[in-house]
N, C-alpha and C positions, 0 to 999 in steps of 0.2 A: 774573796771567799765565799764558799757557798757549802752550807751543810744541812742537811734535810735530818730532822729530828723526828723521834717516836715512831720509828718504823720496825715492823717486825725483824726478827734474827734472820739473815740469810743462811742458805747452805753451801753457798759456794765462797769459795776464799776471797778475800779482799785483793784488788789489784792495786800495785803501786807503780806509779809512772814516774821515774827519776828523769826530769828534764834537765838536760844540758843546754845551756843557752845556745842559740844558732844552729841548732839541728833539725829544723822543721819540727819542734816541738809544739807549737801552737796550733799546727794543722792535725797532728796526730793526737793532741788531746781533743779537738773538736770531734774528730772521728770516734774517739774513747766514749766522749761524752754522749755521743749519738746511741750508742750501745748500753750504755749504763746511765739512762735519762734522768733518774730523779735520787739516786742515791749516791752522790760523789760529793767530795771536798776538793775545790780547786785553789791553789794558792799559788799565783804566778805574779810576782811583783818584780818590777825593774830595780827596786832596790832589794838585793838579797838579804839584807838585815831585817828587813819587814817581812820576808819570806819566812824566815828562821822564826821571828818571833810569832807570826801567826801560826805556824805548825807547832810550836811548843805550847801555846797558850789554848790550843782549840780541844775541847772535849770529845776528840772523836771515838766512837764506840766502832771497833772493827767488824763487829757482828751485826752491823745495821747498814755500813758504808760498802758500796761496790768498788769504789775507784778514789784513791787519792793520787793527786797530781802536783807536783811542787819542784823547787830548785833544792830542797833541803835534803842532801843527800844521806848524812848520817843519822838523822832522825828517823828514818824509815826502820833502822833496825828495832825500834820499839814494838814492831809489828811482826811477830813471827808467823809462818804458816799462811803466807801471802804469795801471790804470784807477782813477780817483779818484772817490769819492763824498762829499758832505756834505750836511747838511738845515739850512736856515734856518726860523726862526719869527717870526711877527709880533712887533716888537720890544717893544711894550708888555706882550703877554703873557709873552712871554720874561723880561722883567724883574720881574714880578709872580709868575711860576712861581719863578724863582730865589730871590726873597726869601722866599717860604714854604718852599722845599725846604731853605735853608739853617737856617731856624728850627727846623725839625723834626728835623733829620739831626745828631747829637749828635758825631759823627765827622767832620763837615765842617771843614774848616781855618778857617772865618770864623764857626763856629756860637757860641762864647763871646761874640764881638763883637755878634752879630745876634739871639741868642736872645729878648731882652726887648723889642726893638723892636715897637711896636705899629702906628706911622705909616709910611706909605710915603715920606713927606718924609724921616724919620730915615735909611731905608734908601738913598735916593737920595743923601744926602751921604755916606754911608758909602762907597757905590758909587763915588762920583767921587773920594773920597779913595784908596780901593784900586784904582782903574783898573779897574773892573768895569763902568762904562758902556759903551754900543756894543761889548758883548764879541763879538758875531759879527764884527763888520769887524776887531776887534784880532785875533781869532784868525786870520782869513782873510789878513790883512795881516801875518802872522806877527810881530806885537808880543809879546814876553813880560811886557809891564808889568802884565797882570792876574795873572801869577804871582808877579813880584817885589815888585808893589804900590810899585813906584817908576816914576816917570816917565821916559819915553823920548823919542827926538827927534819921534815923532808927537804928544807932548803939550807940548814944549817950543818947537819951531819955530813961527814965525808961522802958517804954512800948513800946519802939522802935521796936523791933521785931514782937510784935503783929501787931502793926500799919502796918510794912510792909507786913506782911501775909494778912492782911486786904484789904489792897490796891491792892495786887496782886490778890487774889480772886475776887475783884470788877472788875476791869481790864480784868481778864482772862473771866468774864462772858460777856464781850462785845465782844469777839472774836467768829467770824462764825463758827471755827473750832479750836479745841483743840486736837491734836493728840499725840498718845504714841509711842515712839520708839520701845517699846516691842510689841507692835501690829502693827508694820510698814505696813504688807500687808493690813491688814483692814483698816488702815488709809488711804492708797493710795486709795483703792476701795471707800472708803466713799468720797473722794474728787471727784474721777471719775464720781461717781453717782450724788453727789450733785451739781457740776459744769458742768455735761452733757460734758464731754470729748468724743470726737470723738475715739480717740486712746485707746486701752487698755495699761495701763502705766507700762510695763514690764520695769524693771529697774537692773543695775549693781550696787552693793554697792562702792561707792566713798569716798576717803578720810578716810578709815579705820585705826585705830591704830594698828600698826604692832605689838608691844609687849604688848598687852593688859593685864591687871591684872585681874585675875578671883576672883570672892568672895569666890569661894571654897579653895582658898589657904590662906585668911585671918584667923588669930586666933579668937575666939571668943571676945576676950578682943579688937582687933583691929576692928571688925565689929561692935561691941558695940559703938565703938569710933566714927566711922563715922556715925552712926544712930544719936549719941547724937549732934554730930557736923552740922548734916544736917536734924535737927528735924524740921525745918520751911519748908524746901523743902519737906520733907514727908508728911506734913499735905496738902502742895499744891498740890503733886501728888496724893493723895488719893481722893481729889476733883476732879481732872483731870480724873482719873479712874472711878469715878463713873458717871461723865457726859459722856466719851467715850463709856462706855458700854451701857449707854441708847440711844445713838445714833447709836452704833452698832445693838442693838436690833430693832430699829426701821426702820433702812434702809438697813441693810445687812442679809445675812444667812450665816451660816458657810460651807456649800457646796461650794457657789462660792468663799469664801476666801480661802478654801483648794484647790480648782481647780486652782485658781490664783497661789497661793503659788507653786504647782506644775508645772505648766506652766513655771513659772518665774525660779524655780532651773534648769528646763531643759535648758532654755536659757543660764543661768549662767554656765552651765557645758561646753557650747561651746563657752563661752568666751566673748559674747557681743562686739567682735573687733570693730565693727563699732561705736558702741556708745561710747567705750573707746577712741577712735581716736578723735570722733568729742569732747569729753569733754575735751581732752588734747589741741586740736586746739583752742576752745574757750578761755580756760584759757590762752593759749599763747598770744591771741589777746587782753586778759584783762592785760596782764602784770603780770600774777602770775608765 
């Protein structure tokens, strides 16, 4: 975590980035931090309980901080009159990425339970038990069952899943920006346009899952099982796609998106060495 103190009051509203795991949030946070260089609080911990504690205990002055980034959704309600950003991902891909990420991250809170799993069916049963299914909806609905691993009213009440989706949709509507991992370049350009960034937000992908699982490797039964398990997230994602497509139509054109992607791919080919070094240095300072 990183907080700059004793700064003058800002005129622009603070930005809150609600990071949902495995939605390219680390990369987006890097882009945000490049545009809000010295006035940000970052709280990204592989143990979400530590993330919650960090945000709860921090003396954040919203009049002096430009950006808050973290996994703790419901704590962000403490700060009204802010611009809110989140990013969603196609739910099958999000679950596959989460499974692979936990297996390879030895400091992840669930690593010991998951590291020897080889079948997606085994992870699905584990995710159901730990309340890690429909994770995007849970987080936007401000459920903390995915952190406590205990059922809450959304899990116990007869129509709890419907209520969880309803709350997530209601809360999503209050966000200024609902972005999509699968539309990452367009998402970044949308932010740059709407927030009047001076820099072109070129980026290098950070924190990628090294041994990702491709949907194409799944059997039909496995794919259908994930879709059934992630049914609530799929409905949420469909609403997010509709909203994003409207925003893209209103504010962007495909030529600019294609040109940005081309230039960014060219820069990635040369390694973004300076950017990667700065990112690693910053995380060393944060104790990551």
